[in-house]
C-alpha positions, 0 to 999 in steps of 0.5 A: 155307755159312752164312758164304758166304750171310751174306757174299753177303747183306751184299755185296748190302746194301752195294751196295743202300745205294750205289745208293740215291738218296740214298746210304744212308750210315747203312746203310754205317756199319752195314755197316762196323761190323758183323761182317766190316766191308766185306769186300773192298778193292773194296768199300772203294774205293766205301764209304770215300769215302762215309764221309768225304764225298769226291767221287770225280768230282773227285779232285786231280791227281797231284802233281808232283816240285816238291813235294819242293823246299825242303819242310821235311818231305821229309827226315823223310818220306823216312826214315820211308817208307824204314823202312816196308818191313814195311807192304807185302805180303810177297813184293812185288817191290822195284820195285813196292814202291819205286814205292809208296813214292815215291807215299806220299811224294808223297801226304803232301807234297801233303796237308801243302802244301795244309794248312799248318796241319797238321804231320807226325808220325812214324806218319802214314805208317802211316795213309797207306800203308794207304789207298794200298794199298787205294784207290790214290794219287789216291783215297788223296790225297783220303781222307787229306786229309779224314781229316787235317783231321778225325779225325787233326787233333789229332795234327797240331797243332804240339804234342802237347797234344791227343794227350795229351788223347785219351790221357787218356780211356783210364784213365777208360774202363778205370775204368768197366769194371774199377776193379781194373785201373785201380787197379793201373795207377795204382799201377804209374804206367804212364801211357798212353804205351804206347798212343800208337803205337796211337792215332796210327797207328790200330793200323797200325804195331803189327798185322802182319796187313793184314787186321786193320788194314783191318778196324779202319779200316772201324770207325774211319771209320764212327765218332766220332774218339775210337773208337780210344781206346775200342778201345785200352781194350778191348785192355787190358781183354781182357788184364786177367788178364795185367795183374793178374799182372804185377809192379806197377811201371812198367817191367813193365806198360809192357813187357807192354802195349806188346807187343800180341798179334797174335791178338786176337779183333778182332770181339769187341773191336770190338763191345765198343768200340762198346758202351762208347762208347754206355755211356760217351760222351766227354761223360760222361768229359770231366771226367776227361780234360779240358784247357783247349782242349777246343774245339780237338779233332777230337771237338768239330768232328765234329758239323759234319763229320757234318752235311756228310757223312751223314744219321745220326750214327755213334753212333746206329748204334752205339746202335741196334745195342747196343739190339738186342743188349740186347733179344736178351740180355734175352730169354735171361736169366731173372729168377733169373740177373738177380738173381744177376748183380746181387748177385754181387760182381765176379769177372771181366770177363764178370760185369762186362760183364753188370752193365754190360749190365743197367745200360744196359738200366735207363736208361743207354742212354736217357741216352746217346741224350739226351746225345749223344756228340758234345756236348763238355764245357764248359771244365774246368781241366786236371787230368791235365796241369797 
């Protein structure tokens, strides 16, 4: 009964934000980030366009079949879409699925034709099919085009340089939270390639339950383009015991991490990813993850995108939510417990997170507010990819 009441309350708040004049995009971001996300696909059809600043009254016409003629990407897209059977709901009639696969091909080719600066990559269809299944072909075309020219743009460059750069953030985030896991992974020389498919498909390719995929999409659409790499980091940190008990060699650790568990505590991990983004924003990690062409990444152009789409930055929403939870935790935490946490050596993830919480309470949160996560670091010499 309590769950139903909370759900009804949240639905009412979402529609209140949608019906306000102007639309309260900041409130919609809060709803997308907070527990349960946007709840239903019906709501997502209304809110996702607002999060991406897409005008639903001016949708592109459905593409014609001429798109497929002499299209350099058609054969690869066709192969990938044919292999995407498991991305459709089990039990869906073959003719319905085949119709959706044809629509999926058309959406991808339409976006690529209209944006010749974008290059198709394997895994892109995993993102597009999620939008197709939730909002239908016409709206999906508009949403995917906006997403492709902003959040996904780095993955659609002619080379993988910017994708590698984003992956370079994974280890610095892990190092901030658990140096022991970081050092173990470095010793194993496992690298970050195990997280590549997570990142470039927004986890759509590796999670079997569609409910979890769309919940993550709610979160990512409401946040900074680098949030998926923070979420990848919290998955690794969540599995720290498994990692540390693994054989310290590349093959063993890569095999372990590339097999993503399906029973992850998604709401808890989403919350932690948001907290880590506030505590360790990209601008503070950029030196360790830098490459020479930093100004070309989506994160560096996100400020312009934000100004065009919303009155409030998504990282501000995360900061506000993080501060509110810190205040609640501090009221529950007595002075003796504070002293013991501060003086106790790091023994496990929970103690480490408690220490991090105290650190933020004592000043890092204020610093994060001043040093916006949307600021991109100046050019640094490439350290990780020489």
